[in-house]
N, C-alpha and C positions, 0 to 999 in steps of 0.2 A: 041325354042330348047327343045326337050322332054327329060325328065329324069324319070327313074324308080328306086326306092330304092332297086335295086337288089344287088348292090355291097356294100361292107362294108363301104367304105368312104361316099357313098351317104346316107346310113343309119345313119352314124355318123353325117353328115351335117344336116339331118332332125332332129335328136335328139338334137343337139346343138341349132338349130334354135328354136325348140319347148321349150327347157329349158330356153333360153333367153327370149322368149315371156312370159312364166309363171313367170319367175323371175321379169320381168318388171311389170307385172300386180300385182304381190305380193307386190312389193315395193310401187307401187302407192296406193294399198289398205291399206297397213300399214301406209303410210304417211297420208292418208285421215282419217283413224281411229284415229290416234293421233290428227289430226286437230279437229275431232269431239269431242274427249275427252277434248281438250283444250278449245273449244268453250263452251262446257257444263260446264266446271269448271269456266270459266269466267262468264257464266250466273248465276250459283249458287252464286258466289262471289258477283255479282251485286245485286241479290235479297236479300242476307243476309245483305249487306250494307244498302239497302233501308229500310228493316224491322227494323234493329237496329237503324238507324237514326230516323225514324218516331216514334219508340217506346219511344224515349227520347223527341221528339218535340211535339207529340200530347198531348193536355191538358187532363189529366185523369179525371179532375173534369167535363169537358164538356161531356165526354163520360158517366160518371157515372150519371150525371143529366139527359141525354137523356134516359138512360135505366130506371131510376126511374120515369120519367114523362110519357113516352109512353110504357105501359106495354104489349100491344097487337100488333100483326103483322098488317102492313098496315096502321098504324096511321100516318105515315109520308109519304105523297104522292108527295111532291115537295121539291127540294133542298133548296128553300128559305122559306119554311114553318116555320123553327125554326132557329134562329140566330146561336145557338151553332152547329146545324147540318150543316148549311151552311159553318161555319168556318172549321169544320172538313173535309167536302166534298171538299172544295177548296184546302185544304192542300194536300189531297190525289190526286186530279185531276192534280194539278201543278207538283207534284212529278212524277206521271205516264207519263205525257206529256214530262217532261224534260228528263226522262230516256228511252223514246220510248217504254214503255211497251205495249204489245198487249193484256194483260189480266188485269182486274181491280184490284186496290189495295182495300183491305177490312179491316174494323175494325170489329172484332167479339167479342162476349161475351159468357160466359158459363151460360146457363139457368139451374140452379140446379134442378128446379122442373121437367122440361121435360128431363133433362139429354141430352141436345143437344147444339151444337155450333150454335149461331145465328148471322147473318150479321146485323150490326147496320148502318154503313156508308160505302159507296163505292165511287170510283172515277168515276163511271158511271153517266150519266145524269139522269137516272131514279132510284129513291131510291128502295132498297129491304129490307126495315126496318123489322127486326126480322124474316126474312126468314131463313129457315134451311140452313146452309152452304153446298154448293154442293161440293162434292169431297169425298176423303177417310175420312169420318166423324169419324170413330172409331179411326184412327191414330191421327188425330188432337185433338180429345177429350182426348185421353190418354196423349198427350203431352201438353195439355193446361196449360198455365202459365210458360212455359219454352221457350227457344230459340233453333231453329234447322232447319233442312231441311228434305224434303221427296219428293219421286216421286210417282205419281199416274197415273192411266190409262194405256191403252195398245196401242202400235203402234202409229198411228197418233194422238190419244187422250191423249198421255202421256204428263204430265206436271211436271215442276220443281216448288217446293214450298219452300219458306223460311218464317219463322214466328218468332216473338219476343213478349215478354210480355209487357203490359203497366201497370205500377203500380202508385198508388197515393202517396202522400207525406208520408203516414204512411207505405208504402211498400206493401200495399194490391194490389193484381192483380185484375184489373177491366176489362181487355180485352186483346186482342192481335191484332197486325197488321199482316196481311197475304199478302205476295207478291207472285205472281205466273207468270209463263211464259211457253208457249208451248215448250216441249222438241224438237219438230220438227224444231224449229228455229235454234237449235244448231246441227241439222243434215243436215243443208244446204250444207255441204261439199259433200253430195252424188251427187249432180248435177255436181260439179267440178270433182268428182271422175270418173263419167261416161264420162264426156267430155275428161278428160286426158287419160282414157283407149281407147276411140275412136281415139284420136290423136296417141297414142302409136301403136294401131293396124294398122292405116294408115301408120305410119312410118315403122313399121315392114313389112308391105306389100311391100312398096317400097324397103326396104332393102333386102327382100327376092327375089324380082325380080332381083335386081342387083347381089345378092349373087349367085343365081342359074344360072344366065346367064353367069357371068364372072368366078366366082369361080368354077362353074360346068365344064367349059372348062378346067381350070387348073387341076381340079381333073381327068378329062378324060386323059389328057396328063400324069399326074402323075401315074394314074392307069395303063396306057399302059406300062409306064417304069417299074412299079412294077411287072406287069405281065411278062415282058421280064426277069427282074431280078429273079423272082420266077422260071421261066423255066430254066434259067441258073443255079440257085441254085439247082434245082432238078437234072439237068444233072450232076452237081458236086457231089451231094450226091450219085447219082447212080454210078458215077465213083469211089468214095471213097468206097462204098459198094462192088463194084466189086474188087477193090484193096484189100479190106479185105478178100474177098474170095480167091484171089490169094495168099495172105500172109498166110492164114490158110492152103493152100495147100503146101506151102513151109515149114512151121513149123511142126515138128512131132506131131502126135496125142498123147494125154496123155496116151492112152492105150498102146503105145509102151513101156513106162517106166514100166508098170505092167508086161510086158512080160520079161523084162530084169532084174528087181530087185524084191526083196522079198516084198517090200512095197514102195509106192511112192505117191507124190502129185505134182500137177502143179497148181500154182496160176497165172493167166494171166488176168490182169485188165488194158486194154488200157485207156489212158486218153480220147482219141477220138475213132472213129470207128476202125482205124488202129493204129498200135503201132510201136514205135521205139525200143522196147525191144523184145527179142525172146529167147526161149529155143531151144536147139538142141541136138541131139543124133545120134551117128553112131556106128553100131555094126561091130567090126573087125572079131571076131570069136565067138565061143561058150562061151569063158571065158573073152573076152576083148571087151570093148567099150569105146568110147569117149562121154562125156556129157559136155554141156556148157550153160551158161546163159550170154547173152550179152545185153548191153545198148548202143544204137547208139545215135549219136548227134541228138537232137531235138525229137519231138514227132509228132503225126498226120501223114499226108501224107509225108512230108520230112523225118521224122524219119523212116516211113515204107519203103521208097525207100532205105535208108541206110541199114535197116534191111534186105531187099531183097538181096542187094549186099553182105552184111556180111554172110548171110545164104548160098547164092550160092557159095561164095568163100570157105566156110568151106566144103560144099558138094564136091567141086572140089579138095581142097588141102588135106584133111585128108585121103581119100582113096589112094592117091598117096604117102602119107608120113606116113602111119600107123605105121611104125617101129620107127618113131621119137618121142621124148618127146614133151609134150604140149608146153614147152618153145620154142622149135625150130619151131613148127607149128605156134605159135603166131608171130614169126619173119618173117616166110614166108607169113603169112596172112597180116602182116603190109606192106611188100614190095609189095604184089599184090594189096592191097587197095590203096596205094599211087600211083601206076601205073594206076590203074583203074580210079581214081578220078583226075589224072594229078596234083598231089600235089608236084611233085619234084621241089626243088628250092624255095618253098614258105617260107616266114619268120616264125620264131619260133612261134608255137602255132596256126598257121593259118590252115584252112581247117577242114573238117569233119572227124570223125573217130568213134571208139566205144571202150567202156570198156567191158572187157570180162573175165569171169572165166572159164577156160578149164581144165577138169580132164580126165585122162585115168584110168579106173577102170580095174584092172587085178585080176580076181578071183583066177586064178591058183597060182599066186605069193602072193595073198592077199595084194595087194599094190595099193594105190591111188597115181598117179603122177599128181601134180597140178602146173599150172602156171597161173598167173593173170595179167591183164592190168587194174590197178586201182580197181579191184574187188577182194574180199576175198573169201575163202571157210570156212564155219563153219563145224567143225568135232566133232561129238558127239561120244566119245570113253570111254567105261567103266564108264558111268554116268557123264563124265566131258566134257564140251564144250570148244573146242580150236578154236581160230581164226587164220587162216593162211592168211596173207595179200599178195596181189599181188604187183607187181612193180608199182611205181608211174609214169607210162607212158602209154599212150593209144596206141591202134592199129590204124594206119592212122594218118593224120594230118601232116602238113609241119614242119619239124624240120631240119634246115640246118646243114649239117655236122655230123649228128648223125646216127649211125647204131643201129637199135632198137634190143636190146637183153633183154631176160626175164629170170627170175630165176626159176629153177626147185625145187619143194618141193615134197619129197617122204614120204608117210604116210603108215605105216604098220598097217592094220586094222584087226579087228576080226569080224566074222560074227555077224550081228545085229547092227554094227555101222551105224551111219547116217551122211550124208553130206548134206549141204544146200548151194545152189548157187542162187544168186539173184541180181537184179539191185538195184540202189539206190532210186528208186521211193518210196519204202515202208518206209525206214528209214528217208527220207527227207520230208515226208508228214507233213504239219503243222496241228495242232489241239490241242485237250485237253483243259483244263480250261484256260491255259495261252497262247494259240495259238502258241505253240513252235513245233519244229521238233520232230518226234517220236524217232529218234536216235537209233544207233546200240545197246547200252546197254539195252534199253527196249526190243528190239527184242531178244537179247540173254537171258534175264530173262524170256521172254515169252516161248522160246523154252525149257529152263531148267525146268520151272514149269510144263510144259505139256509133258515132255519127256516120261512119262509112257503111253501116248496115242498112238494109231496107227497113222501113218502119215496122213491118210485121215481125221481122227478125229482132228488131230492137225491142219490141213489146215483150217478146219471150225473155230477153235479157233483163228487162226492167222488172217483170213479174217475178223471175227467179231471184233477183237481188232482193226484192221485197220479202219473199218467203224465207230466204236464207237469213235475212236480218231479223225477221220476226221470230223465227225458230219456234219454240214451244209456247211463247208468250201469246196471250189472247190478242186477236186483232182489235185495235183500239177504236176504230171508226170506219165508216164506209170509205171506199177508195174508188175514185173515178178519174180517168185520164184519157185525153184525146191527143193523138199525134197526127198532124196533117201536113202533107207535102203540097204546097201551093204553086 
C-alpha cells in the first residue's frame, strides 16, 4: 500500500513516528551514558581502594632499602634477584591478579636529583627498575606524596589512575603506589548501546510497517469522512453567508438614519455571521417615522430566521397601521407572530418571540411615542438621561388566555435631544477585571460622560468600551444599538 505525506494526517503520522524513534534513541543513549559513568565511577573507586590498601600494607623499609642499594637504572634484572624486591613484586602481582587489573601496579619514588618519578617495583614479570614513569609525568610529580586520582591520554589511550603515598614509621614519604586501568574498559557499554539501538531500529521498522499498513487505512477512511464533513461545513458556511446577505438586504442601511435625523449611529455586532438582533426604520411622511431595535430569541442562524420574520412583519404591519400608536402596533405584531409561528394554545412561556423597542418620531408635534416589549428607550433631554422602560412581556411566545397589550409613553422633545434603542447583548456582556456583566448603569454613565460628542464619535467610544470590557472573553450575544438625534 503506497502512501505519500501529502495530507496533513500522514504528515503528522510521519512526524510522530520520527519523534518516537528519536526519543527512543535518546533514551537508550542517556541510559548507556549513565551506565558508562557508573562503570567509570566503580573503576576509580576500585583503583583508589587498591592504592590505599597497598600503601598501608607495603613495607616502606623494603622499598627504602632497594632505592638506597640500587641507585642506577637496570640494576635489577630479575624478580628473584633481591629478596626484598621479590616480596614487593609478589604483593603487587597477587593484588593485580585478584582484582583483574589489565595494567600493572607500580611502586614509584621521587628522584630529587633528576626531578622525575621513577618506577621501582611493578606487578609485571619483567622489572623496570628506576625507569622513568610513563604517563602524565608532570601531574604525578606535582601530586607526589599525596593521595588522589587523575585521567591521562586521549580516546582509546585514555587511562584512569589512582595513587597513594607510602610512608615509613617516622611519617616520611618514601614512595607511592600507582594503580591504573584503561578508561576504555569502562566504555564497554558502547557495544551494548549500539546493539540496543539496532534492536530498537528493527522494532521500529516492524512497528512502522504495521502502523502504515493498518493505521494508514484507518487514516484514509477518517480523512475521507473529514473531507465530506469539510465539504458539508463549507456548504453550511456558504449558506450562512448568503443568509447574512439576505438579512442585510432586509435591515435598513445605516445611511437611511442620516437622511432622517440630524445625527445618528448604528452599532451592529453579531455574535456569529448572522444576527438575531436588528434595527428598523420606516418613514411615514416628511415629519414622521417609526424606528425600532429588536432582540429575537436565539442568535446565529435560528435568531436570524426569527429576525427575518420580525422585520418582515414590521414592514407589513406598520404601513397599514401608520396612524396607530406603537403600543397598538406591538399588539398587532404579537398576534401576527403567534399566528405565523403557530404558538396558539402553547403553555405559558413556550415558543419563540422577540423583545423590541418601538418609537414613532413626530417632528411636527415634537413628540416621541414609545412602546416596548422588555426593552427600554434612553432619552437624553436637556443634559439629563431618562430611562423609559417597556412592558415586561415579549412579542410572540405562547401565553394561554392572555391578550397582549402594551403601554404607550409620550415624550415631548426639543431639537437636539437624543434617543438610544438597543438589545440586551451590550449590557449583558461578561468582562472586566471581575468577569461580571457590563450592566445598564455603566452604559448610562458612558452615554452621560460622552454626551458632548457627536453621535458617530460617541459610537466609537461605546464600541471601544465594549471591546475593552469583553477582552479575551467570547461575545455572549448579538449586539445592536441605535443612537438618534431628534
